[in-house]
C-alpha positions as CSV (number, residue, x, y, z in Angstrom):
1,M,24.0,-27.8,43.9
2,A,21.0,-30.0,43.4
3,I,17.3,-28.9,43.2
4,L,14.6,-31.1,44.6
5,I,11.4,-31.3,42.3
6,R,8.4,-32.8,43.8
7,N,6.9,-35.5,41.3
8,K,3.4,-35.0,42.9
9,S,2.8,-31.5,41.5
10,R,-0.7,-31.0,40.4
11,A,0.0,-27.9,38.3
12,L,1.9,-29.8,35.7
13,E,-0.6,-32.5,35.5
14,S,-3.5,-30.2,34.6
15,L,-1.5,-28.2,32.0
16,T,-2.8,-28.8,28.4
17,M,-1.2,-27.6,25.3
18,T,-4.5,-27.4,23.3
19,P,-5.4,-23.8,24.0
20,L,-1.9,-22.6,23.4
21,I,-1.7,-24.3,20.0
22,D,-5.1,-22.8,19.0
23,V,-3.9,-19.4,19.9
24,V,-0.7,-19.8,18.0
25,F,-2.7,-21.1,15.0
26,N,-5.1,-18.2,15.1
27,L,-2.2,-15.8,15.2
28,L,-0.4,-17.5,12.2
29,I,-3.7,-17.2,10.2
30,F,-4.1,-13.5,11.1
31,F,-0.7,-12.6,10.0
32,L,-0.8,-14.6,6.8
33,V,-4.1,-12.8,5.8
34,A,-3.0,-9.4,6.9
35,A,0.1,-9.7,4.6
36,K,-2.1,-10.8,1.6
37,F,-4.1,-7.6,1.9
38,A,-1.1,-5.3,2.2
39,E,0.2,-7.0,-1.2
40,E,-3.1,-6.4,-3.0
41,E,-2.4,-2.7,-3.6
42,R,0.7,-3.6,-5.9
43,E,-0.8,-6.4,-7.6
44,L,-3.4,-4.6,-10.0
45,P,-2.3,-5.5,-13.6
46,V,-0.9,-2.2,-14.5
47,K,1.8,-1.8,-17.1
48,L,4.0,0.9,-15.9
49,P,5.8,3.3,-18.3
50,D,9.6,3.4,-18.4
51,A,11.8,6.0,-17.1
52,S,15.7,5.9,-17.2
53,E,16.1,7.6,-13.8
54,A,13.6,5.6,-11.7
55,Q,15.1,4.5,-8.4
56,P,13.8,1.4,-6.5
57,L,12.1,1.7,-3.2
58,I,14.3,1.2,-0.4
59,A,11.8,1.1,2.5
60,R,8.2,0.1,2.0
61,P,6.4,3.5,2.6
62,R,2.9,3.9,4.0
63,E,1.4,5.8,1.0
64,L,-2.0,5.9,-0.7
65,F,-1.9,4.2,-4.1
66,I,-4.0,5.3,-7.0
67,N,-4.1,2.9,-9.7
68,I,-5.3,3.8,-13.2
69,D,-5.9,1.1,-15.6
70,R,-5.9,1.3,-19.4
71,Q,-9.4,2.6,-19.6
72,G,-8.6,5.4,-17.2
73,R,-10.7,4.0,-14.4
74,Y,-9.4,4.8,-10.7
75,Y,-8.7,2.1,-8.2
76,V,-7.9,2.7,-4.6
77,S,-7.5,-0.3,-2.1
78,G,-9.0,-2.6,-4.7
79,K,-12.1,-0.6,-5.1
80,M,-13.1,1.2,-8.4
81,M,-13.9,5.0,-7.9
82,A,-15.3,7.8,-10.0
83,L,-13.2,11.0,-10.0
84,G,-15.6,12.8,-7.7
85,E,-15.1,9.7,-5.1
86,L,-11.5,9.9,-5.4
87,E,-11.5,13.7,-4.7
88,E,-13.7,13.1,-1.6
89,M,-11.4,10.2,-0.4
90,L,-8.3,12.4,-0.8
91,L,-9.7,15.1,1.0
92,S,-10.7,12.8,3.9
93,A,-7.3,11.4,3.9
94,W,-5.7,14.8,4.2
95,S,-8.1,16.0,6.7
96,S,-7.2,12.9,8.9
97,N,-3.3,13.3,8.5
98,P,-2.7,16.9,7.3
99,G,0.6,17.5,5.9
100,R,1.6,14.0,6.1
101,T,-0.5,12.2,3.2
102,S,1.5,11.0,0.4
103,V,0.1,9.5,-2.8
104,V,1.6,7.3,-5.4
105,I,-0.1,7.3,-8.8
106,R,0.3,4.0,-10.8
107,A,-1.0,4.7,-14.4
108,D,-1.0,2.1,-17.2
109,E,1.3,3.5,-19.9
110,N,-1.5,3.2,-22.5
111,C,-4.1,5.2,-20.5
112,R,-5.2,8.7,-21.6
113,L,-3.0,11.5,-20.1
114,Q,-6.1,13.3,-18.9
115,A,-6.9,10.5,-16.3
116,V,-3.4,11.0,-14.9
117,V,-3.7,15.0,-14.9
118,S,-7.1,14.4,-13.3
119,A,-5.5,12.4,-10.4
120,I,-3.0,15.1,-9.9
121,N,-5.6,17.7,-9.9
122,A,-7.6,15.8,-7.3
123,C,-4.4,15.6,-5.1
124,K,-3.9,19.4,-5.5
125,K,-7.5,20.0,-4.5
126,A,-7.1,18.0,-1.4
127,N,-3.8,20.1,-0.5
128,I,-1.7,17.1,-1.0
129,T,1.6,18.0,-2.5
130,D,3.6,14.9,-1.6
131,Y,2.6,12.8,-4.8
132,L,4.7,10.7,-7.2
133,L,4.0,9.0,-10.5
134,A,5.3,5.5,-10.4
135,T,7.5,4.3,-13.4
136,E,9.6,1.3,-14.2
137,R,13.4,1.5,-14.5
138,G,14.5,1.7,-18.2
139,G,13.4,3.6,-21.0
140,N,15.2,5.7,-23.5
141,G,17.4,7.8,-21.4
142,Q,15.5,11.2,-21.9
143,G,15.7,12.1,-18.4
144,P,14.0,11.8,-15.0
145,L,10.1,11.9,-14.3
146,S,9.7,14.8,-12.0
147,P,7.6,14.1,-8.9
148,G,4.8,16.3,-7.9
149,G,5.4,19.5,-5.8
150,P,3.7,22.6,-4.6
């Protein structure tokens, strides 16, 4: 079965690839930039403490990360916050997504314990019960680090 194709088609003559290539490059740039911002949360140089029972993440969760540096300063989405600002941000996050807000606290192993306790207290004030304290796998085998709870 043969198909007859006319050689004098004006539709194929006027078809240019330039707009299509521009759109593809714009999409490529968009996704590369979006991927870079998604990795920014985990790239703050924080030395996590060791815990022998820590488990690797199986799936990348959609959690709110609170990073605490060695001096006890709080960082969320790359922005430094005071404790009061952190509490307001957690309240806002919980009110926009009640009952489904989860927080991962990433504290430097050499920071003061009070900064970590204040972050946990801020979660409690915002009614967020799903919070975890991030650790590295390893340690001296003294048992698991318990996650937050009600």
